[in-house]
C-alpha positions in Angstrom: 0.0 0.0 0.0 1.3 3.5 -0.9 0.7 6.3 1.6 1.0 10.0 0.9 0.6 13.1 3.2 -0.5 16.5 2.2 -0.6 19.9 4.0 -3.2 22.6 3.4 -3.5 26.1 4.6 -6.1 28.9 4.3 -6.7 32.3 5.8 -9.4 34.8 5.3 -10.1 38.3 6.7 -13.0 38.9 9.1 -15.3 41.9 8.3 -18.5 43.3 9.8 -21.0 42.2 7.1 -24.6 41.4 8.2 -25.4 40.2 4.6 -22.8 37.4 4.6 -22.8 34.4 7.0 -19.8 33.3 9.0 -19.2 29.7 8.0 -16.5 27.4 9.6 -16.4 23.7 9.1 -19.8 23.8 7.3 -21.4 25.4 10.4 -23.1 28.8 10.1 -22.3 30.9 13.2 -24.6 33.6 14.6 -22.2 36.5 14.3 -22.1 40.0 13.0 -18.7 39.1 11.4 -18.1 37.2 8.2 -15.1 35.9 6.4 -14.3 37.6 3.0 -13.8 35.3 0.0 -15.0 34.3 -3.4 -16.9 31.3 -2.0 -18.4 31.2 1.5 -14.8 31.5 2.7 -14.9 28.5 5.0 -11.2 28.3 5.9 -11.5 24.9 7.4 -13.1 23.2 4.4 -10.6 25.0 2.1 -7.5 23.9 4.1 -8.9 20.3 4.2 -9.4 20.4 0.4 -5.9 21.8 -0.1 -4.4 19.1 2.0 -6.2 16.3 0.2 -5.3 17.7 -3.3 -1.7 18.1 -2.2 -1.5 14.6 -0.8 -2.8 13.2 -4.2 -0.3 15.3 -6.1 -3.1 17.3 -7.7 -1.9 20.8 -6.9 -3.9 23.2 -4.7 -7.4 24.5 -4.2 -6.7 27.6 -6.3 -5.9 25.6 -9.3 -9.2 23.6 -9.1 -11.5 26.3 -7.9 -10.0 29.7 -8.9 -11.4 32.9 -7.5 -11.4 34.3 -11.0 -14.1 31.8 -12.1 -17.6 33.0 -11.5 -18.7 29.3 -11.3 -17.4 29.3 -7.7 -18.8 32.7 -6.6 -20.6 32.1 -3.3 -20.0 28.4 -3.5 -20.7 26.2 -0.4 -17.2 25.1 0.6 -18.4 21.7 1.8 -19.4 21.1 -1.8 -15.9 22.2 -2.9 -14.4 19.8 -0.4 -16.6 17.0 -1.7 -15.6 17.8 -5.3 -11.9 18.0 -4.3 -12.3 14.6 -2.7 -14.0 13.2 -5.8 -11.0 14.3 -7.8 -8.6 12.7 -5.4 -10.5 9.4 -5.7 -10.7 9.8 -9.5 -6.8 10.0 -9.4 -6.7 6.6 -7.6 -6.2 7.8 -4.0 -8.4 7.1 -1.0 -8.6 9.6 1.8 -7.6 8.1 5.1 -8.2 11.1 7.4 -7.8 14.8 7.6 -6.8 16.8 10.8 -7.3 20.5 10.9 -6.0 23.2 13.4 -8.0 26.4 13.3 -6.5 29.6 14.8 -9.1 32.1 16.1 -10.4 33.5 19.4 -13.9 34.1 18.0 -16.1 32.4 17.4 -15.7 29.7 20.0 -15.4 26.3 18.2 -15.8 23.9 21.1 -19.6 24.0 21.3 -19.9 22.9 17.6 -16.7 21.0 17.1 -18.4 17.6 16.8 -20.9 19.0 14.3 -18.1 20.4 12.2 -16.3 17.0 12.4 -19.5 15.3 11.2 -20.1 17.7 8.3 -16.5 17.7 7.1 -16.3 13.9 7.4 -19.5 13.4 5.4 -18.0 15.6 2.6 -14.8 13.7 2.5 -16.2 10.2 3.2 -13.4 9.7 5.8 -12.7 11.0 9.3 -12.0 14.7 9.6 -11.1 16.2 13.0 -11.0 19.9 13.9 -9.0 21.4 16.7 -9.2 25.0 17.9 -6.1 27.1 18.7 -6.1 30.5 20.3 -3.6 33.1 18.9 -3.1 34.6 22.4 -3.3 38.2 21.0 -0.4 37.7 18.6 -0.5 39.3 15.1 -3.4 39.9 12.8 -5.3 36.8 13.8 -4.8 37.7 17.5 -6.2 41.1 16.8 -9.4 39.4 15.4 -8.7 40.4 11.8 -9.1 37.0 10.4 -9.2 33.2 10.8 -6.5 30.7 9.7 -6.5 27.0 9.4 -3.8 24.4 8.7 -4.7 20.8 7.8 -2.9 17.5 7.1 -4.4 14.7 5.1 -3.4 11.1 4.5 -4.3 9.3 1.3 -3.6 5.7 0.4 -3.4 3.7 -2.8 -3.5 -0.2 -2.7 
């Protein structure tokens, strides 16, 4: 059996925008803030997709779902993650798991972490786990200017 590992990263800026939902891990938060992006800007789903694509040697999320393509405007990032996973499988790889670390003080992830794990895992068809990390006031993320996520994915081929 062949095993490969991929790393993904995404970051989006937080803004005060009542017309745009704040989506993380496929969960919509009740918040006056939202992440700016071409799609729904779900940094967790994006980092997971990036990690899976990288593990399969298929490039990155920007190559598959460019922000210059109107087709992806306002897209549900769980659907992007599911499509990225379909492409990984089409290339002969099977997702083993994805582990994501989200860096933010707000919103609090712990109350909905299991729901995020379930929704992300359903999109991938393999276990996805989300962990929250606090920036401790450091840098732009610590000042509440955005949310970042790193993810690692394992894929296998018989």
